[in-house]
VEXRO-524207 format. One record per residue: residue in three letters; x, y, z of N, C-alpha, C in turn. Coordinates in steps of 0.05 Angstrom, whole numbers, plus 5000, padded with zeros to 4 digits. Example, Ala and Ser with C-alpha at 12.3 -4.5 7.8 and 13.67 -1.06 7.14 Angstrom:
BEGIN
+-----+------+------+------+------+------+------+------+------+------+
|  aa |  nxx |  nyy |  nzz | caxx | cayy | cazz |  cxx |  cyy |  czz |
+-----+------+------+------+------+------+------+------+------+------+
| ALA | 5264 | 4886 | 5156 | 5246 | 4910 | 5156 | 5264 | 4934 | 5156 |
| SER | 5257 | 4955 | 5142 | 5273 | 4979 | 5143 | 5258 | 5001 | 5157 |
+-----+------+------+------+------+------+------+------+------+------+
***
This chain:
BEGIN
+-----+------+------+------+------+------+------+------+------+------+
|  aa |  nxx |  nyy |  nzz | caxx | cayy | cazz |  cxx |  cyy |  czz |
+-----+------+------+------+------+------+------+------+------+------+
| MET | 5364 | 6217 | 3884 | 5382 | 6224 | 3908 | 5414 | 6235 | 3906 |
| LEU | 5423 | 6221 | 3884 | 5448 | 6238 | 3882 | 5450 | 6261 | 3866 |
| ASN | 5433 | 6263 | 3859 | 5432 | 6292 | 3831 | 5421 | 6310 | 3846 |
| ASP | 5401 | 6303 | 3876 | 5399 | 6336 | 3887 | 5417 | 6343 | 3891 |
| HIS | 5441 | 6333 | 3909 | 5454 | 6348 | 3925 | 5483 | 6339 | 3913 |
| PRO | 5493 | 6349 | 3891 | 5520 | 6330 | 3884 | 5540 | 6332 | 3906 |
| ILE | 5558 | 6316 | 3913 | 5576 | 6315 | 3924 | 5603 | 6332 | 3910 |
| ASN | 5616 | 6355 | 3932 | 5635 | 6370 | 3919 | 5664 | 6367 | 3910 |
| VAL | 5668 | 6353 | 3893 | 5686 | 6336 | 3882 | 5701 | 6350 | 3851 |
| PRO | 5722 | 6337 | 3845 | 5736 | 6353 | 3822 | 5717 | 6331 | 3796 |
| ASN | 5710 | 6357 | 3776 | 5707 | 6350 | 3749 | 5682 | 6330 | 3753 |
| LEU | 5655 | 6323 | 3772 | 5636 | 6308 | 3778 | 5621 | 6310 | 3757 |
| CYS | 5623 | 6279 | 3746 | 5598 | 6273 | 3721 | 5578 | 6254 | 3734 |
| THR | 5557 | 6259 | 3716 | 5529 | 6233 | 3725 | 5528 | 6219 | 3705 |
| PRO | 5542 | 6200 | 3692 | 5542 | 6195 | 3668 | 5517 | 6171 | 3660 |
| GLN | 5504 | 6160 | 3696 | 5482 | 6145 | 3701 | 5467 | 6160 | 3720 |
| ALA | 5445 | 6152 | 3724 | 5424 | 6162 | 3746 | 5448 | 6158 | 3781 |
| ASP | 5448 | 6136 | 3780 | 5459 | 6122 | 3801 | 5500 | 6116 | 3792 |
| VAL | 5508 | 6138 | 3786 | 5535 | 6129 | 3781 | 5553 | 6152 | 3778 |
| LEU | 5564 | 6165 | 3796 | 5579 | 6181 | 3796 | 5610 | 6181 | 3786 |
| ALA | 5616 | 6193 | 3772 | 5648 | 6193 | 3763 | 5657 | 6227 | 3765 |
| CYS | 5683 | 6216 | 3782 | 5699 | 6245 | 3782 | 5727 | 6247 | 3784 |
| GLY | 5743 | 6272 | 3794 | 5766 | 6266 | 3795 | 5772 | 6250 | 3828 |
| MET | 5798 | 6264 | 3836 | 5800 | 6257 | 3867 | 5787 | 6260 | 3893 |
| PRO | 5773 | 6257 | 3902 | 5753 | 6261 | 3928 | 5774 | 6254 | 3953 |
| THR | 5767 | 6280 | 3970 | 5780 | 6276 | 3995 | 5764 | 6271 | 4008 |
| GLU | 5777 | 6264 | 4038 | 5764 | 6256 | 4065 | 5734 | 6262 | 4069 |
| GLN | 5734 | 6286 | 4062 | 5709 | 6305 | 4063 | 5693 | 6293 | 4036 |
| ASP | 5696 | 6289 | 4024 | 5681 | 6286 | 3999 | 5673 | 6251 | 3999 |
| LEU | 5692 | 6239 | 4016 | 5690 | 6215 | 4020 | 5661 | 6216 | 4042 |
| GLN | 5668 | 6215 | 4061 | 5641 | 6231 | 4082 | 5617 | 6238 | 4069 |
| ASP | 5615 | 6265 | 4049 | 5599 | 6268 | 4036 | 5578 | 6245 | 4019 |
| ALA | 5591 | 6235 | 4010 | 5583 | 6204 | 3990 | 5570 | 6187 | 4010 |
| ALA | 5584 | 6185 | 4027 | 5574 | 6163 | 4054 | 5540 | 6174 | 4058 |
| LYS | 5535 | 6198 | 4062 | 5514 | 6203 | 4069 | 5494 | 6210 | 4056 |
| LYS | 5508 | 6216 | 4023 | 5487 | 6209 | 3999 | 5480 | 6179 | 3991 |
| GLY | 5486 | 6169 | 4007 | 5476 | 6136 | 3999 | 5491 | 6121 | 3982 |
| VAL | 5521 | 6124 | 3975 | 5535 | 6123 | 3952 | 5551 | 6099 | 3969 |
| LYS | 5543 | 6069 | 3959 | 5550 | 6045 | 3970 | 5585 | 6036 | 3958 |
| THR | 5585 | 6043 | 3938 | 5614 | 6026 | 3935 | 5638 | 6049 | 3920 |
| ILE | 5652 | 6056 | 3925 | 5681 | 6063 | 3915 | 5701 | 6050 | 3890 |
| ILE | 5702 | 6055 | 3867 | 5719 | 6048 | 3853 | 5738 | 6063 | 3846 |
| ASN | 5760 | 6056 | 3851 | 5785 | 6081 | 3852 | 5804 | 6073 | 3830 |
| LEU | 5805 | 6077 | 3808 | 5811 | 6078 | 3783 | 5857 | 6089 | 3786 |
| CYS | 5860 | 6091 | 3808 | 5891 | 6105 | 3805 | 5909 | 6088 | 3819 |
| PRO | 5927 | 6080 | 3808 | 5953 | 6063 | 3815 | 5956 | 6079 | 3853 |
| LEU | 5959 | 6058 | 3864 | 5966 | 6059 | 3903 | 5983 | 6082 | 3901 |
| GLU | 6001 | 6091 | 3880 | 6029 | 6112 | 3884 | 6006 | 6144 | 3885 |
| GLU | 5981 | 6136 | 3879 | 5973 | 6163 | 3867 | 5951 | 6165 | 3889 |
| THR | 5948 | 6148 | 3905 | 5918 | 6143 | 3920 | 5929 | 6152 | 3952 |
| PRO | 5915 | 6173 | 3971 | 5922 | 6175 | 3995 | 5922 | 6146 | 4001 |
| PRO | 5944 | 6142 | 4023 | 5954 | 6120 | 4039 | 5924 | 6111 | 4060 |
| ASN | 5900 | 6122 | 4060 | 5888 | 6110 | 4083 | 5856 | 6120 | 4061 |
| GLU | 5852 | 6115 | 4035 | 5835 | 6119 | 4027 | 5817 | 6093 | 4030 |
| ALA | 5828 | 6070 | 4032 | 5812 | 6046 | 4029 | 5799 | 6037 | 4049 |
| SER | 5818 | 6052 | 4074 | 5804 | 6042 | 4103 | 5790 | 6057 | 4111 |
| SER | 5785 | 6090 | 4098 | 5771 | 6107 | 4102 | 5742 | 6100 | 4094 |
| VAL | 5742 | 6094 | 4072 | 5729 | 6088 | 4050 | 5700 | 6061 | 4070 |
| GLN | 5717 | 6032 | 4075 | 5702 | 6016 | 4091 | 5699 | 6028 | 4118 |
| ALA | 5706 | 6045 | 4127 | 5699 | 6047 | 4157 | 5676 | 6062 | 4154 |
| LEU | 5672 | 6076 | 4123 | 5646 | 6093 | 4130 | 5619 | 6077 | 4121 |
| GLY | 5628 | 6052 | 4116 | 5606 | 6032 | 4104 | 5603 | 6029 | 4072 |
| MET | 5625 | 6031 | 4068 | 5623 | 6036 | 4037 | 5648 | 6011 | 4029 |
| ALA | 5633 | 5991 | 4007 | 5653 | 5978 | 3992 | 5673 | 5994 | 3974 |
| TYR | 5704 | 5971 | 3983 | 5719 | 6003 | 3958 | 5739 | 5983 | 3945 |
| PHE | 5737 | 5993 | 3917 | 5746 | 5967 | 3894 | 5770 | 5984 | 3886 |
| ASN | 5792 | 5974 | 3875 | 5815 | 5986 | 3866 | 5821 | 5967 | 3839 |
| ILE | 5816 | 5989 | 3816 | 5818 | 5982 | 3790 | 5854 | 5994 | 3782 |
| PRO | 5876 | 5994 | 3782 | 5893 | 6018 | 3772 | 5899 | 6017 | 3740 |
| ILE | 5896 | 6046 | 3744 | 5905 | 6050 | 3710 | 5918 | 6077 | 3701 |
| ARG | 5944 | 6062 | 3699 | 5966 | 6088 | 3693 | 5967 | 6101 | 3676 |
| SER | 5968 | 6088 | 3657 | 5960 | 6103 | 3621 | 5942 | 6080 | 3601 |
| ALA | 5940 | 6089 | 3585 | 5928 | 6082 | 3563 | 5940 | 6048 | 3566 |
| GLN | 5956 | 6036 | 3567 | 5965 | 6008 | 3565 | 5952 | 5997 | 3589 |
| ASP | 5937 | 6007 | 3612 | 5921 | 5992 | 3618 | 5894 | 5991 | 3617 |
| LEU | 5884 | 6007 | 3594 | 5862 | 5999 | 3593 | 5854 | 5977 | 3568 |
| THR | 5851 | 5955 | 3588 | 5856 | 5933 | 3580 | 5817 | 5921 | 3583 |
| ILE | 5812 | 5890 | 3566 | 5794 | 5883 | 3570 | 5792 | 5869 | 3596 |
| GLU | 5807 | 5861 | 3612 | 5802 | 5854 | 3637 | 5799 | 5870 | 3656 |
| ALA | 5811 | 5901 | 3650 | 5806 | 5920 | 3670 | 5775 | 5929 | 3669 |
| ALA | 5771 | 5928 | 3642 | 5732 | 5930 | 3636 | 5725 | 5910 | 3649 |
| ARG | 5726 | 5889 | 3644 | 5720 | 5873 | 3660 | 5709 | 5865 | 3689 |
| GLN | 5730 | 5883 | 3704 | 5729 | 5880 | 3726 | 5710 | 5902 | 3736 |
| LEU | 5711 | 5923 | 3721 | 5690 | 5950 | 3722 | 5655 | 5938 | 3715 |
| ALA | 5662 | 5926 | 3692 | 5631 | 5917 | 3701 | 5624 | 5902 | 3714 |
| GLU | 5643 | 5884 | 3732 | 5632 | 5858 | 3748 | 5616 | 5873 | 3768 |
| VAL | 5635 | 5892 | 3778 | 5629 | 5912 | 3803 | 5599 | 5938 | 3790 |
| MET | 5600 | 5950 | 3768 | 5581 | 5961 | 3765 | 5554 | 5942 | 3758 |
| ASP | 5560 | 5921 | 3744 | 5540 | 5908 | 3743 | 5518 | 5891 | 3754 |
| ASP | 5531 | 5905 | 3785 | 5524 | 5892 | 3806 | 5500 | 5914 | 3819 |
| CYS | 5471 | 5912 | 3817 | 5454 | 5936 | 3828 | 5463 | 5936 | 3858 |
| GLU | 5459 | 5913 | 3869 | 5474 | 5919 | 3902 | 5491 | 5941 | 3912 |
| ARG | 5504 | 5942 | 3888 | 5532 | 5958 | 3898 | 5525 | 5989 | 3897 |
| HIS | 5506 | 5995 | 3875 | 5493 | 6019 | 3875 | 5482 | 6029 | 3894 |
| PRO | 5481 | 6059 | 3889 | 5498 | 6079 | 3879 | 5527 | 6070 | 3881 |
| VAL | 5547 | 6085 | 3855 | 5571 | 6082 | 3858 | 5585 | 6111 | 3849 |
| LEU | 5607 | 6107 | 3869 | 5631 | 6133 | 3857 | 5656 | 6125 | 3852 |
| VAL | 5656 | 6129 | 3814 | 5678 | 6122 | 3808 | 5704 | 6143 | 3804 |
| HIS | 5731 | 6134 | 3806 | 5743 | 6162 | 3809 | 5776 | 6153 | 3797 |
| CYS | 5784 | 6179 | 3786 | 5815 | 6174 | 3789 | 5816 | 6206 | 3793 |
| ARG | 5839 | 6213 | 3778 | 5851 | 6243 | 3786 | 5837 | 6267 | 3772 |
| SER | 5828 | 6259 | 3752 | 5813 | 6283 | 3734 | 5788 | 6270 | 3724 |
| ALA | 5776 | 6242 | 3723 | 5757 | 6238 | 3710 | 5758 | 6220 | 3684 |
| ASN | 5785 | 6231 | 3673 | 5793 | 6222 | 3647 | 5801 | 6193 | 3643 |
| ARG | 5809 | 6177 | 3660 | 5809 | 6151 | 3661 | 5784 | 6135 | 3667 |
| VAL | 5765 | 6148 | 3683 | 5738 | 6134 | 3693 | 5727 | 6135 | 3666 |
| GLY | 5728 | 6159 | 3647 | 5706 | 6161 | 3625 | 5719 | 6137 | 3597 |
| ALA | 5744 | 6132 | 3610 | 5766 | 6119 | 3588 | 5751 | 6081 | 3591 |
| LEU | 5750 | 6086 | 3611 | 5744 | 6052 | 3617 | 5719 | 6045 | 3618 |
| MET | 5706 | 6074 | 3628 | 5675 | 6067 | 3629 | 5664 | 6058 | 3596 |
| ALA | 5687 | 6078 | 3572 | 5675 | 6076 | 3550 | 5678 | 6049 | 3542 |
| LEU | 5700 | 6042 | 3550 | 5707 | 6015 | 3544 | 5693 | 5992 | 3554 |
| LYS | 5686 | 5989 | 3584 | 5660 | 5971 | 3592 | 5645 | 5967 | 3574 |
| GLU | 5629 | 5990 | 3568 | 5604 | 5997 | 3554 | 5600 | 5993 | 3521 |
| TYR | 5629 | 5985 | 3514 | 5639 | 5975 | 3481 | 5642 | 5947 | 3485 |
| TRP | 5651 | 5938 | 3507 | 5659 | 5902 | 3504 | 5636 | 5884 | 3520 |
| PHE | 5624 | 5898 | 3540 | 5607 | 5890 | 3563 | 5584 | 5897 | 3553 |
| GLY | 5574 | 5921 | 3549 | 5547 | 5937 | 3548 | 5530 | 5934 | 3532 |
| GLY | 5549 | 5922 | 3503 | 5527 | 5925 | 3473 | 5525 | 5951 | 3456 |
| LYS | 5544 | 5968 | 3475 | 5543 | 5989 | 3458 | 5553 | 5986 | 3440 |
| SER | 5560 | 6008 | 3411 | 5570 | 6010 | 3394 | 5593 | 6033 | 3394 |
| ALA | 5607 | 6035 | 3381 | 5636 | 6048 | 3387 | 5624 | 6076 | 3394 |
| ALA | 5608 | 6090 | 3378 | 5595 | 6115 | 3382 | 5584 | 6123 | 3406 |
| GLU | 5565 | 6097 | 3412 | 5547 | 6106 | 3436 | 5568 | 6099 | 3460 |
| ALA | 5592 | 6078 | 3467 | 5606 | 6080 | 3475 | 5625 | 6107 | 3486 |
| MET | 5630 | 6112 | 3461 | 5638 | 6142 | 3464 | 5633 | 6160 | 3487 |
| ALA | 5608 | 6164 | 3474 | 5592 | 6187 | 3486 | 5581 | 6182 | 3517 |
| THR | 5580 | 6161 | 3525 | 5583 | 6148 | 3553 | 5610 | 6157 | 3568 |
| GLY | 5632 | 6150 | 3556 | 5653 | 6156 | 3561 | 5654 | 6186 | 3569 |
| ARG | 5651 | 6207 | 3544 | 5647 | 6232 | 3551 | 5640 | 6243 | 3573 |
| ASN | 5617 | 6233 | 3576 | 5595 | 6244 | 3597 | 5607 | 6232 | 3620 |
| ALA | 5635 | 6220 | 3627 | 5632 | 6198 | 3652 | 5667 | 6224 | 3646 |
| GLY | 5675 | 6241 | 3636 | 5705 | 6250 | 3641 | 5722 | 6247 | 3622 |
| LEU | 5714 | 6230 | 3601 | 5739 | 6220 | 3580 | 5752 | 6242 | 3560 |
| THR | 5770 | 6255 | 3569 | 5777 | 6272 | 3557 | 5809 | 6276 | 3535 |
| LYS | 5832 | 6272 | 3553 | 5858 | 6268 | 3535 | 5859 | 6243 | 3522 |
| LEU | 5850 | 6220 | 3539 | 5846 | 6190 | 3526 | 5826 | 6182 | 3507 |
| GLU | 5812 | 6199 | 3502 | 5793 | 6203 | 3475 | 5807 | 6176 | 3452 |
| ALA | 5834 | 6194 | 3442 | 5844 | 6179 | 3412 | 5850 | 6151 | 3416 |
| GLY | 5864 | 6151 | 3433 | 5876 | 6124 | 3457 | 5858 | 6104 | 3448 |
| VAL | 5833 | 6108 | 3463 | 5804 | 6090 | 3465 | 5797 | 6083 | 3438 |
| MET | 5795 | 6101 | 3422 | 5784 | 6097 | 3402 | 5793 | 6079 | 3385 |
| ASP | 5820 | 6084 | 3387 | 5845 | 6057 | 3375 | 5842 | 6032 | 3386 |
| ILE | 5847 | 6027 | 3419 | 5832 | 6003 | 3430 | 5816 | 5994 | 3411 |
| MET | 5789 | 6004 | 3415 | 5766 | 5990 | 3396 | 5770 | 5978 | 3368 |
| ARG | 5780 | 6001 | 3363 | 5791 | 5992 | 3330 | 5815 | 5964 | 3334 |
| ARG | 5825 | 5962 | 3350 | 5845 | 5939 | 3352 | 5831 | 5912 | 3358 |
| GLN | 5812 | 5908 | 3382 | 5791 | 5900 | 3389 | 5773 | 5903 | 3388 |
| PRO | 5762 | 5888 | 3367 | 5725 | 5899 | 3368 | 5714 | 5885 | 3388 |
| ALA | 5689 | 5889 | 3395 | 5676 | 5891 | 3413 | 5657 | 5854 | 3400 |
+-----+------+------+------+------+------+------+------+------+------+
***
């Protein structure tokens, strides 16, 4: 369903069949996501980077909304990865759209989620992260995995 007509958002990736990872969606993108059947929006931007009406717009469109603020590599914690896993591991919440401003933080946190909570090796988790938009935070994510093994 999601792959048939992807939503026109920046840096769109499909790391899993029912998961979209992307940069900052517009109001129209959120409407398109709802029309495509997306049930959950997970925003990894801190509130100061988020459009002021995003949460209410998402909820008005009938989708669930979660915010796990990631400002920098320092916020890529086990607790943040656990929060992401709790939402993403609930099949009732799928399809899911996870976003930040560029998808880099999405890929970073998805890599750590897979490493700490998904049973993936570091190499497998990094591949998942890259497939979800991980770029500039790659070295930081590898360092986190070395310092805090699964």
